[in-house]
N, C-alpha and C positions, 0 to 999 in steps of 0.2 A: 798402639800398645802392642808389646810383643806377646806371643802366645804363652811364653813362660810367665809373664806378669799376670795375664788373664787367668791362667791356671792357678796361680797363687791367690788371687782375689776370690775365685770360685771355691778353692779349698778352705780358705778362711771363713767364707760365708756358710759353708756346710758345717765346719767345726763350731761356729758360733751358735748353731741350733742343735748342738749335741750329736751331730752325725758321728758315727763310729766306724772303725775299720777303714779309715780314709786311705786311699792309695792313689797317688798321682803317678801315672806311667808315662815316661818319655818315649814317644814313638818316632821321633824324628829320623832315626837311622833305620827304622823298621817298616815304615809305610809312607805313602804319599797322601793319604786322605785326611790325616790329622797329625798334629804335632804332639798332643797330650790327650790322654784319657784321665778324667777324674772320676774315681769310683768311690762311693760312700754308701753306708747303710743307715736306715732309720729303723726304729723298733716297732713302728705301726704305720698304717697307710697315712694317717694324719701327720705324723712326723716326716714321712717321706715328702708329702706335699709342702710342709712347712720349710723343709730344707730347700726344695725347689723354689718356693716363693722368695726366700732370703737370697738365694743365688741370683734370681732375676732382678731383685731390688738392688743388690750391691753392684751388679754389672751395669744396670741401667744408670746408676749414679755415675759410673765411669764412661757413659756414652757407648756402651757395648750392648748389642741386642742379639738374641739368638736367631739363627736361620729357621729354627723350628723347635717345638716342644711336643713330645709324644708320651702318652701313657699317664697323663696327669690325673684323670678322673678315677682310674682304678687304684693308683697309688702303690702299685707293687714294683714297677720299674718305670721310672721317668727318665727319658732320654732328652737331654738339652744339647742342641747342636749349634755351637758357635763357630763351626767350620774348622778352625785350627785347634780348638779344644772341644772335645765331646765329653759330656757329663752323663754319668749313669748313677742315678739315685735309686737304690734298691731297698725293698723290704727284705729283711735278713734272709729268709728262706729262699727267696727268688734269686738272690745273689749266689747262694750256695749251689743252686740247681744249674745256673748258666756258667759259673766259674770263669768269668772273663779274665780275671787275674792270671789264671793258669794258661789261657790261650796266648797271652802276651808275656809269658814267664821269662822269655829271653831279653825283654826290654827292661831297662833299669827304672826303679822307682825314684821319685824325687822327694826329699825331706825338706819341707819349707819351714820347719820349726815354728809352728803356729802357736798363738797365744790365746 
């Protein structure tokens, strides 16, 4: 599976659980450690965990598994590392504090037209 297709599956899985402020950043011309960042917010620690769970379920169904998952128990910032796609599921205030979108502001966002 291409990294772009994986990023789309992840974005859709987050969207399905009502994740908001979804941003898929194309890093392919900007860094060598990942092709895409998928950044999304949840409104509570439980929703952040639910978004993570759905991402893991949907990617497992496609025979994709992460290299690692960090921050699940706290539910404020869960990082899911699929190597070519790195997922950041944030509790709203935590995302504002770290401002990852601004760090990669010169990289283009991808609009997958999710349903």
